[in-house]
C-alpha positions in Angstrom: -0.2 0.2 -0.3 1.5 3.5 -0.8 1.7 6.2 1.6 -0.3 7.9 -0.7 -3.0 5.8 0.0 -2.5 5.2 4.2 -1.9 8.6 5.2 -5.3 10.2 3.5 -7.5 7.0 4.4 -5.9 7.9 8.2 -7.2 11.7 8.1 -10.6 10.6 6.8 -10.7 8.1 9.7 -9.9 10.4 12.4 -12.2 12.9 11.1 -14.4 10.9 11.3 -14.1 9.2 14.5 -14.4 13.6 15.5 -17.6 14.1 13.6 -19.6 10.9 15.6 -17.7 11.5 19.5 -19.1 14.7 19.0 -22.3 13.5 17.6 -22.1 11.2 21.2 -21.3 14.3 22.8 -24.3 16.9 21.4 -26.4 13.2 22.3 -25.7 12.8 26.1 -25.8 16.7 26.3 -29.0 16.2 27.4 -30.6 17.2 31.2 -32.6 15.5 33.8 -35.7 17.4 35.8 -34.8 19.4 38.3 -36.6 20.5 41.3 -34.5 23.7 42.3 -34.4 26.4 45.6 -38.0 24.4 46.4 -39.3 25.7 50.0 -42.6 25.6 51.6 -44.4 28.3 53.8 -47.3 27.7 56.3 -50.1 30.7 57.4 -52.3 30.1 60.0 -55.7 30.6 59.1 -56.9 34.0 61.6 -60.4 35.0 62.4 -59.9 38.0 59.8 -59.0 35.1 56.5 -58.1 32.0 55.5 -54.3 30.5 56.0 -52.2 29.1 53.6 -49.2 26.7 52.4 -47.6 27.4 49.2 -45.0 25.5 48.2 -42.7 27.3 45.0 -39.4 25.7 43.6 -37.9 25.8 40.0 -38.3 23.5 38.2 -35.9 22.4 34.5 -35.0 20.7 31.8 -34.4 20.6 28.6 -37.1 19.7 26.7 -39.3 22.0 28.9 -42.4 22.0 31.7 -44.7 20.3 31.6 -46.6 19.5 35.1 -45.4 20.1 39.4 -47.8 17.7 41.1 -47.9 18.6 45.6 -48.9 17.1 48.0 -49.0 17.7 51.7 -47.7 15.8 54.7 -47.5 15.2 58.3 -44.2 13.3 59.4 -46.4 11.9 61.9 -48.8 9.9 59.6 -45.8 7.5 58.4 -47.9 8.3 55.0 -44.8 8.5 53.0 -46.1 8.5 48.9 -44.7 7.1 46.3 -44.3 8.2 43.0 -47.1 6.6 41.5 -49.4 8.2 43.6 -49.1 11.6 42.6 -49.5 10.9 39.6 -52.9 12.2 40.9 -52.7 15.2 43.2 -52.8 18.3 43.1 -51.2 20.3 40.7 -49.3 23.5 40.7 -48.8 26.5 38.9 -46.3 27.0 36.3 -45.2 30.0 34.7 -42.2 29.7 31.9 -39.0 31.8 33.0 -37.6 30.8 30.1 -37.5 28.1 27.7 -35.9 25.0 29.4 -37.4 26.4 33.2 -41.1 27.1 35.3 -40.9 28.9 38.6 -44.0 26.8 40.1 -46.3 27.8 42.6 -48.3 25.4 44.8 -51.4 27.7 47.0 -54.5 25.6 49.4 -56.6 27.4 50.9 -56.4 26.4 54.9 -60.0 28.0 57.1 -60.2 27.6 60.3 -61.8 24.8 60.9 -59.8 22.7 58.3 -56.6 23.8 60.3 -58.2 22.8 63.6 -57.9 19.2 62.2 -54.3 19.5 61.0 -51.7 17.6 63.0 -49.5 19.7 64.5 -46.0 19.0 64.5 -43.6 18.9 61.3 -44.9 18.3 57.7 -43.2 17.0 54.2 -44.4 18.4 51.0 -44.0 15.6 48.3 -43.3 16.8 44.5 -43.7 14.9 40.4 -42.3 17.5 38.2 -42.5 16.0 34.5 -41.0 17.4 32.0 -42.5 18.2 28.0 -40.8 14.7 26.8 -41.8 12.7 29.9 -39.0 12.5 31.9 -40.2 13.0 35.3 -38.4 14.0 38.7 -39.5 12.2 42.3 -38.4 14.0 45.1 -40.7 12.2 48.6 -39.1 14.9 50.6 -38.8 18.3 49.0 -39.7 20.6 51.4 -40.5 21.0 55.3 -42.9 22.8 57.2 -43.9 23.4 61.2 -47.7 23.7 61.8 -48.6 24.6 65.3 -51.5 26.5 66.0 
């Protein structure tokens, strides 16, 4: 084999390898669904009005954000919801802040009568984030808050 044929063949293989490696790098840059900056706040009702539970988080995925399902539960209940169960609970309202990220807020009003029935102490918030491409992220304890009277 002549050197003139071998050198162009080696250059072709190196160039093809670089293109394939670049394609793998581009394909592997897909990100997972993330839930960041999550926080929960409980305000007890007063004689002047209802209280509320608010959970807010930034949800991101390279395909965009479809939804954030949220449930709050008392630690004393030992409830510990699963990802499958969170598919059937309330949804937060999500507003896009960019093509990939949404700020999601869940608000639940609490009357004085409802508050009287709530277990005092630590509560957890579980969330299920779903991206536009169907990917999900389940956080069984995305935030905590305390219920006091």
